[in-house]
C-alpha positions as CSV (number, residue, x, y, z in Angstrom):
1,E,-73.9,46.8,11.6
2,I,-74.0,49.9,9.3
3,D,-77.6,49.2,8.2
4,K,-78.8,49.3,11.9
5,F,-77.3,52.7,12.5
6,C,-79.9,55.5,12.4
7,L,-78.9,59.1,11.5
8,T,-81.2,61.2,13.6
9,S,-81.9,64.8,12.9
10,M,-80.2,65.8,16.2
11,F,-77.1,63.9,15.1
12,L,-77.0,65.6,11.7
13,D,-77.4,69.1,13.3
14,Y,-74.5,68.6,15.6
15,H,-72.4,67.1,12.8
16,D,-73.1,70.2,10.6
17,Q,-72.2,72.5,13.5
18,L,-69.0,70.7,14.1
19,W,-68.0,70.7,10.5
20,H,-68.8,74.4,10.1
21,E,-66.4,75.2,13.1
22,N,-63.7,72.9,11.6
23,C,-64.0,74.2,8.0
24,F,-62.1,77.4,8.7
25,Q,-59.1,75.6,10.2
26,L,-58.9,73.2,7.2
27,E,-59.1,76.0,4.7
28,R,-56.4,77.9,6.6
29,L,-54.2,74.8,6.6
30,H,-54.7,74.3,2.9
31,I,-53.9,78.0,1.9
32,K,-50.9,78.1,4.3
33,N,-49.2,75.0,2.9
34,T,-50.3,74.6,-0.7
35,K,-47.4,76.7,-2.0
36,N,-44.8,74.6,-0.3
37,S,-45.0,71.2,-2.0
38,T,-42.7,69.4,0.6
39,K,-44.7,70.7,3.6
40,Y,-48.0,70.2,1.7
41,K,-47.0,66.5,1.2
42,K,-46.2,66.0,4.9
43,I,-49.3,67.7,6.2
44,Y,-51.7,65.9,4.1
45,F,-49.9,62.6,4.5
46,K,-50.5,62.9,8.3
47,L,-54.1,64.0,7.9
48,F,-55.2,61.2,5.5
49,N,-52.8,58.4,6.1
50,S,-53.7,57.9,9.8
51,T,-56.0,55.8,11.9
52,V,-59.3,57.4,12.9
53,K,-60.9,56.3,16.2
54,L,-64.7,56.5,16.8
55,Y,-66.2,56.3,20.3
56,D,-69.6,55.7,21.7
57,P,-71.1,59.0,23.2
58,L,-72.1,57.2,26.4
59,H,-68.5,57.5,27.6
60,F,-69.3,61.0,28.8
61,Y,-71.9,59.7,31.2
62,I,-70.1,56.6,32.2
63,S,-67.1,58.7,33.2
64,H,-69.4,60.8,35.4
65,Y,-70.8,57.8,37.1
66,L,-67.4,56.2,37.6
67,R,-66.1,59.3,39.4
68,Q,-69.0,59.1,41.9
69,L,-68.5,55.3,42.4
70,R,-64.7,55.4,42.5
71,N,-64.6,53.9,46.0
72,K,-65.6,50.6,44.5
73,F,-62.5,50.2,42.4
74,T,-59.8,52.3,44.3
75,H,-57.7,51.9,47.4
76,E,-55.2,54.1,49.2
77,R,-51.5,53.4,49.9
78,D,-48.3,55.4,50.8
79,A,-45.3,55.9,48.5
80,T,-42.0,57.5,49.3
81,I,-40.6,60.3,47.1
82,F,-37.0,61.7,47.3
83,C,-36.3,65.2,46.1
84,G,-32.8,66.6,45.7
85,T,-31.5,69.9,44.6
86,F,-27.9,70.8,43.9
87,N,-26.2,73.9,42.2
88,V,-23.1,72.2,40.7
89,S,-21.5,75.5,39.6
90,G,-21.0,74.3,36.0
91,K,-18.6,71.5,37.0
92,L,-18.3,67.9,35.9
93,P,-16.0,66.1,38.4
94,S,-14.5,62.9,37.0
95,V,-14.6,61.2,40.4
96,L,-17.7,61.8,42.4
97,D,-19.5,59.9,45.2
98,L,-23.1,61.1,45.5
99,K,-24.3,58.4,47.9
100,Q,-24.3,60.7,51.0
101,W,-26.8,62.9,49.1
102,L,-29.0,60.3,47.3
103,I,-29.0,57.6,50.0
104,P,-28.4,59.4,53.3
105,E,-27.3,57.2,56.2
106,G,-30.1,55.3,57.9
107,S,-32.6,56.1,55.1
108,Q,-34.6,53.6,53.0
109,M,-34.8,53.6,49.2
110,A,-37.6,55.7,47.8
111,N,-40.1,54.7,45.1
112,I,-39.4,57.8,43.1
113,Y,-36.3,60.0,42.9
114,I,-36.7,63.6,41.6
115,I,-33.4,65.4,41.0
116,G,-33.1,69.1,40.3
117,L,-29.7,70.5,39.2
118,E,-28.8,74.2,38.7
119,E,-25.9,75.6,36.8
120,V,-25.1,72.4,35.0
121,I,-23.5,74.7,32.4
122,E,-21.7,78.0,32.9
123,L,-24.2,80.8,32.8
124,T,-22.4,82.7,30.0
125,P,-24.1,83.8,26.7
126,G,-22.1,81.2,24.7
127,H,-23.1,78.3,26.8
128,M,-26.7,79.5,27.0
129,L,-27.1,79.6,23.2
130,L,-25.4,76.3,22.5
131,V,-26.1,73.8,25.3
132,D,-23.8,70.7,25.2
133,P,-26.1,67.6,25.3
134,F,-23.3,65.5,26.8
135,I,-23.7,67.3,30.2
136,K,-27.3,66.2,30.6
137,S,-26.4,62.7,29.6
138,Y,-23.5,62.7,32.1
139,W,-25.7,63.6,35.1
140,E,-28.4,61.1,34.1
141,R,-26.0,58.2,33.9
142,K,-24.0,59.3,37.0
143,I,-27.1,59.6,39.2
144,L,-28.7,56.4,37.8
145,K,-25.5,54.4,38.5
146,E,-25.4,55.7,42.1
147,L,-29.1,54.8,42.7
148,N,-28.7,51.3,41.3
149,N,-25.6,50.7,43.4
150,N,-27.5,50.3,46.6
151,D,-27.5,47.7,49.3
152,H,-31.3,47.2,49.2
153,G,-31.7,45.5,45.9
154,A,-33.9,48.2,44.4
155,K,-33.5,48.9,40.7
156,Y,-34.4,52.2,39.0
157,T,-34.8,53.6,35.6
158,K,-34.9,57.1,34.2
159,R,-38.5,58.0,33.3
160,W,-38.2,61.6,32.1
161,S,-35.8,64.6,32.0
162,N,-35.8,68.1,30.6
163,Q,-33.3,71.0,30.6
164,L,-33.6,74.8,30.3
165,G,-30.2,76.5,30.2
166,G,-28.5,75.5,33.4
167,V,-31.6,74.0,35.1
168,L,-32.0,70.3,34.7
169,L,-34.8,68.1,36.1
170,I,-34.4,64.3,36.1
171,F,-37.1,61.8,37.1
172,F,-36.2,58.3,38.2
173,V,-38.7,55.5,39.1
174,E,-38.3,52.2,40.8
175,E,-38.8,49.5,38.2
176,N,-41.8,47.8,39.9
177,E,-43.5,51.3,40.1
178,Y,-42.9,52.1,36.4
179,T,-46.3,51.3,35.1
180,E,-48.0,53.4,37.9
181,I,-46.5,56.6,36.4
182,K,-48.6,58.0,33.6
183,N,-49.4,61.2,31.7
184,I,-46.0,62.8,32.0
185,E,-45.9,66.4,30.7
186,G,-43.3,69.1,30.8
187,D,-43.0,72.9,30.5
188,V,-40.3,75.5,31.0
189,K,-40.3,79.3,31.8
190,R,-37.4,81.7,31.3
191,T,-37.1,84.5,33.8
192,G,-33.6,85.9,33.0
193,F,-33.5,89.5,31.8
194,G,-37.3,89.9,31.8
195,G,-37.9,86.4,30.4
196,M,-35.6,86.7,27.4
197,T,-32.8,84.5,28.5
198,S,-32.5,81.1,30.2
199,N,-29.7,81.9,32.7
200,K,-32.6,82.0,35.2
201,G,-35.9,80.1,35.0
202,A,-37.7,76.9,35.8
203,V,-38.3,73.4,34.4
204,A,-41.6,71.8,35.5
205,M,-43.3,68.4,35.0
206,S,-46.7,67.0,35.7
207,F,-47.5,63.3,36.1
208,K,-50.0,60.9,37.6
209,Y,-48.9,58.4,40.2
210,S,-51.8,56.0,39.6
211,A,-54.8,58.3,40.2
212,T,-53.0,61.1,42.2
213,T,-51.6,64.1,40.3
214,F,-48.2,65.6,41.0
215,C,-46.3,68.7,39.8
216,I,-42.6,69.1,40.2
217,V,-40.8,72.4,39.7
218,V,-37.0,73.0,39.7
219,S,-36.1,76.7,39.5
220,H,-33.1,79.1,39.7
221,L,-34.3,82.5,40.9
222,A,-32.6,85.9,40.8
223,A,-29.4,86.3,42.8
224,G,-28.3,89.1,45.1
225,L,-28.9,90.1,48.7
226,D,-31.2,92.9,47.9
227,N,-33.2,91.3,45.0
228,V,-36.0,90.0,47.1
229,S,-38.7,91.7,45.0
230,Q,-37.1,90.2,41.8
231,R,-37.1,86.7,43.3
232,H,-40.8,87.3,44.2
233,N,-41.5,88.3,40.6
234,D,-39.7,85.3,39.3
235,Y,-41.8,83.0,41.5
236,K,-45.1,84.7,40.3
237,T,-44.0,84.5,36.7
238,I,-43.2,80.8,37.0
239,F,-46.4,80.0,39.0
240,K,-48.7,81.8,36.6
241,N,-47.1,80.8,33.3
242,I,-46.3,77.1,33.7
243,R,-49.1,75.2,31.8
244,F,-49.8,71.6,31.0
245,A,-52.4,69.9,28.8
246,R,-55.9,71.3,28.9
247,G,-54.7,74.4,30.7
248,A,-53.7,72.7,33.9
249,R,-51.6,74.9,36.2
250,I,-49.3,74.2,39.1
251,K,-52.0,74.7,41.7
252,D,-54.4,72.2,40.0
253,H,-52.4,69.1,41.2
254,D,-52.9,67.0,44.3
255,A,-49.3,67.5,45.3
256,V,-46.6,70.0,44.4
257,M,-42.9,69.9,45.2
258,W,-40.9,72.9,44.3
259,M,-37.1,72.9,44.7
260,G,-34.0,74.7,43.5
261,D,-31.6,77.5,44.0
262,F,-34.0,80.2,45.3
263,N,-31.1,82.5,46.2
264,Y,-32.9,83.9,49.3
265,R,-30.4,85.3,51.8
266,I,-30.1,85.9,55.6
267,L,-30.6,89.5,56.8
268,M,-27.8,89.7,59.3
269,S,-24.2,90.8,59.2
270,N,-21.5,88.4,57.9
271,E,-19.9,88.1,61.4
272,E,-23.2,87.4,63.1
273,V,-24.2,84.7,60.6
274,R,-20.9,82.9,60.8
275,Q,-20.8,83.0,64.6
276,L,-24.3,81.5,64.9
277,I,-23.4,78.8,62.4
278,V,-20.5,77.7,64.6
279,Q,-22.9,77.7,67.6
280,K,-25.5,75.8,65.5
281,E,-28.1,78.4,66.3
282,F,-30.0,77.6,63.1
283,A,-33.4,78.6,64.5
284,T,-32.1,82.2,65.2
285,L,-30.7,82.4,61.6
286,F,-34.0,81.1,60.2
287,Q,-36.0,83.9,61.7
288,R,-34.0,86.3,59.6
289,D,-34.1,84.2,56.4
290,Q,-35.7,86.1,53.5
291,L,-37.8,83.2,52.2
292,N,-39.1,82.4,55.7
293,Q,-40.2,86.0,56.1
294,Q,-41.8,86.1,52.7
295,M,-43.8,82.9,53.4
296,I,-44.9,84.1,56.8
297,A,-46.1,87.4,55.2
298,G,-48.0,85.4,52.6
299,E,-46.0,86.8,49.7
300,S,-44.0,84.1,47.9
301,F,-45.0,80.5,48.0
302,P,-48.3,80.8,49.8
303,Y,-49.8,77.4,51.0
304,F,-46.3,75.8,50.6
305,H,-44.7,74.1,53.6
306,E,-41.0,73.7,54.5
307,M,-39.7,71.5,57.3
308,P,-37.6,73.2,60.0
309,I,-34.0,73.6,58.8
310,N,-31.5,71.8,61.1
311,F,-28.4,72.0,58.8
312,A,-25.9,74.7,58.1
313,P,-26.4,77.2,55.3
314,T,-25.5,75.6,51.9
315,Y,-23.9,78.7,50.2
316,K,-21.3,80.0,49.6
317,F,-18.2,77.9,50.1
318,D,-14.8,78.0,48.7
319,P,-15.0,75.1,46.1
320,G,-13.2,72.0,47.3
321,T,-13.2,73.0,51.0
322,K,-15.6,73.2,53.9
323,S,-14.9,76.9,54.5
324,Y,-17.4,79.6,53.7
325,D,-16.4,82.2,51.1
326,T,-13.1,83.9,51.7
327,S,-12.9,85.6,48.4
328,E,-12.9,89.4,47.9
329,K,-16.7,89.4,47.8
330,N,-16.9,87.5,51.1
331,R,-20.5,86.5,50.7
332,I,-22.8,86.0,53.7
333,P,-23.6,82.3,54.2
334,A,-27.3,81.5,53.3
335,W,-29.8,78.8,52.7
336,T,-30.1,79.4,49.0
337,D,-31.0,75.8,48.2
338,R,-34.5,74.8,49.3
339,I,-37.3,72.2,48.9
340,L,-40.9,73.0,49.5
341,G,-44.1,70.9,49.4
342,R,-47.8,71.6,49.0
343,G,-50.8,69.4,49.2
344,E,-52.8,67.4,51.8
345,V,-51.5,64.1,50.4
346,L,-47.9,65.0,51.2
347,R,-46.0,64.6,54.5
348,Q,-42.4,65.6,54.6
349,T,-40.3,63.2,56.7
350,S,-36.7,64.5,56.4
351,Y,-34.7,67.6,55.3
352,G,-30.9,67.7,55.2
353,S,-27.8,68.4,53.2
354,A,-24.7,66.5,52.1
355,E,-21.8,68.4,53.7
356,D,-19.1,66.2,52.4
357,I,-19.7,66.8,48.7
358,I,-17.5,69.8,48.3
359,F,-16.6,70.3,44.6
360,S,-19.1,73.1,44.2
361,D,-19.6,76.4,46.1
362,H,-23.1,75.0,47.1
363,R,-24.0,71.9,49.1
364,P,-26.6,69.5,47.8
365,V,-29.9,69.4,49.7
366,Y,-32.4,66.6,50.0
367,A,-36.0,66.0,51.3
368,T,-38.1,62.9,51.6
369,F,-41.9,62.9,51.4
370,Q,-44.5,60.3,52.3
371,A,-47.3,60.6,49.6
372,H,-50.8,59.2,50.2
373,I,-51.8,58.1,46.7
374,T,-55.0,56.6,45.3
375,V,-54.5,53.4,43.4
376,I,-57.0,52.2,40.7
377,D,-57.9,48.6,40.2
378,E,-58.2,48.6,36.5
379,Q,-60.0,45.3,36.3
380,K,-62.7,46.3,38.8
381,R,-63.0,49.7,37.0
382,A,-63.5,48.0,33.6
383,N,-66.0,45.5,35.0
384,L,-68.0,48.3,36.6
385,S,-67.8,50.4,33.5
386,N,-69.2,47.6,31.4
387,R,-72.0,47.0,33.8
388,I,-73.0,50.7,33.7
389,Y,-72.8,50.7,29.9
390,E,-75.0,47.7,29.5
391,R,-77.6,49.1,31.9
392,L,-77.6,52.4,30.0
393,K,-77.7,50.9,26.6
394,L,-80.6,48.6,27.5
395,K,-82.6,51.6,28.9
396,L,-81.8,53.9,26.0
397,S,-82.9,51.4,23.4
398,T,-86.6,52.0,24.5
399,L,-86.4,55.9,24.5
400,D,-86.6,58.5,21.8
401,D,-84.1,61.3,21.4
402,E,-85.7,63.8,23.9
403,E,-86.2,61.0,26.5
404,K,-82.6,59.9,26.1
405,V,-81.3,63.4,26.8
406,E,-83.5,63.8,29.8
407,Y,-82.6,60.4,31.2
408,L,-78.8,60.9,30.7
409,S,-78.9,64.4,32.2
410,N,-80.0,63.0,35.6
411,K,-77.1,63.2,38.0
412,A,-78.5,61.0,40.8
413,V,-75.8,58.4,40.7
414,S,-77.4,56.7,43.7
415,I,-80.2,55.5,41.4
416,L,-77.7,53.8,39.1
417,E,-75.8,52.4,42.1
418,S,-79.0,50.9,43.5
419,R,-79.8,49.4,40.2
420,L,-76.3,47.8,40.1
421,N,-76.7,46.3,43.6
422,S,-80.4,45.4,43.6
423,N,-83.1,43.9,41.5
424,K,-85.0,47.1,40.8
425,T,-86.9,47.1,37.6
426,N,-86.3,49.6,34.8
427,Q,-89.7,51.2,35.5
428,E,-88.9,51.8,39.2
429,A,-85.5,53.4,38.3
430,L,-87.0,55.6,35.6
431,A,-89.7,56.8,38.0
432,T,-87.0,58.5,40.1
433,T,-85.2,60.3,37.3
434,N,-85.1,64.1,37.1
435,K,-87.7,65.5,34.6
436,E,-86.6,69.1,34.9
437,K,-84.0,69.4,32.1
438,K,-86.2,69.6,29.0
439,N,-83.7,71.7,27.0
440,A,-80.5,69.8,27.8
441,K,-78.1,69.2,25.0
442,L,-76.0,66.2,24.0
443,P,-72.3,66.2,25.1
444,P,-69.7,67.6,22.8
445,P,-67.9,65.3,20.3
446,S,-65.0,63.1,21.2
447,S,-61.9,64.9,22.5
448,D,-58.8,64.1,24.6
449,L,-60.9,65.0,27.7
450,K,-64.2,63.3,26.8
451,K,-64.0,60.2,24.7
452,W,-66.6,57.7,23.5
453,W,-66.7,54.0,23.9
454,V,-68.3,51.1,22.1
455,S,-70.0,48.1,23.9
456,T,-66.9,45.9,23.6
457,G,-64.8,48.5,25.5
458,K,-62.4,48.7,22.5
459,S,-62.1,51.5,20.0
460,V,-63.3,51.2,16.4
461,K,-60.6,51.9,13.8
462,I,-61.0,53.1,10.3
463,V,-58.0,52.9,8.1
464,L,-57.8,54.7,4.7
465,D,-56.2,52.1,2.4
466,V,-54.2,54.5,0.2
467,D,-50.6,54.3,-0.9
468,A,-49.3,57.7,0.1
469,E,-46.2,57.3,-2.1
470,K,-48.2,56.9,-5.3
471,L,-51.4,59.0,-4.5
472,M,-52.1,62.4,-3.1
473,I,-55.2,64.4,-2.2
474,N,-56.8,66.0,-5.3
475,P,-56.3,69.8,-4.9
476,K,-59.2,70.5,-7.3
477,R,-61.8,69.0,-4.9
478,D,-63.7,70.9,-2.3
479,A,-61.7,71.3,1.0
480,N,-64.6,69.5,2.7
481,P,-63.9,65.7,2.1
482,F,-67.5,64.9,2.7
483,A,-68.8,67.2,0.0
484,S,-70.3,65.4,-3.0
485,D,-68.2,65.8,-6.2
486,D,-68.7,63.2,-8.9
487,H,-66.4,65.0,-11.4
488,E,-63.2,64.9,-9.4
489,P,-61.7,61.8,-7.7
490,L,-60.6,62.1,-4.0
491,F,-57.1,61.0,-4.8
492,I,-54.9,61.4,-7.8
493,E,-51.5,60.1,-8.9
494,R,-48.5,62.1,-7.7
């Protein structure tokens, strides 16, 4: 098919522009690594001993049309998500039953379990600098065993996990939902001592549940009764600095669930708080809760929602007992451990704590959410994509370069849809296209965001058949591999 491919002037212009922009980076890569033979070898092996994919530029326009016609290959359904947060105070109990927390009485098994743990290691400089990997593995295995030891027959697998200092996020998925979870990414942000240490901070993850995007954040904010402003700054630092691929931020997701040890306290005397706890006057306590006041004022966590709290404060207890702090510091009980949600697709259905898990000075907290997700029928999507592609290819074969740009720049998807569902002729469809964008440009080259397809729906692969152990790139050649150089071969023996 090579002889049928026509190199137009517009194609060459864009190719030259692309190469000019890329040349600087290649030269910089060459200069930076040429003195280090080992690194030089690794870099150039990765560059030239890899598969190159080429895509049809029509993919940019096909993607646009598919977004407008998504109702033809998608449907909606509900999924259940369990979120749990627990400050474990750096302890690893040998005998531990977590069922009351992970599978509360009367509840059904969720499709997804998202667990956030704080202080999985002691917050000392030594432990911060050298984190024991056994601890992360211990909690992953322990929680997974508890989840799979259920009476409902559901089976789960660990899909992802990440740790920053004492903050650990673990993501479990029901086995029959495993393939629906895609595009998992993670990021972390330190907030301890002005962002220099990981004794405080957050672990975040982004993923797609079929076609719906989720962001999960587990954080441990600044402690202390009077450190409200510092906790607010920690929140802002995390919210602004967490980043995922292509610059996506926390707020760019369809649903956000933020949990952890927020360390917000209750602005009442110790005696008043403990008395109201005995009387179960949680609504009165909640009015004086620092986080509640911050959210009402629109300061911290704007647009987030928290279900009414109908359980006792989860901090601070004498470890191993159900008694609030009796130490010399005699801390005021507070709801330091919280779970918040954000997004129209989320509906929180429960909020509680496991009062009988007493090895820590905190109590574990859980929340369940009903998530309204969009599910893609991949087969229908592929069929529709192929139909659109064939229609476009047929039409473009009769046009010159300027007419192609003008035709593809038309955003009236209803025209294309009517062509897919009726017997309109090409002439009738073309008569309705937009003639205003005379100076429109072709789309940018293939990238992770905008890729190209070929008519078969499969990528074209080009493999450089070179034995990297015997041959290497000739350093005497021009850095541009497309430059003509008859005197020097492209590869030489090592």
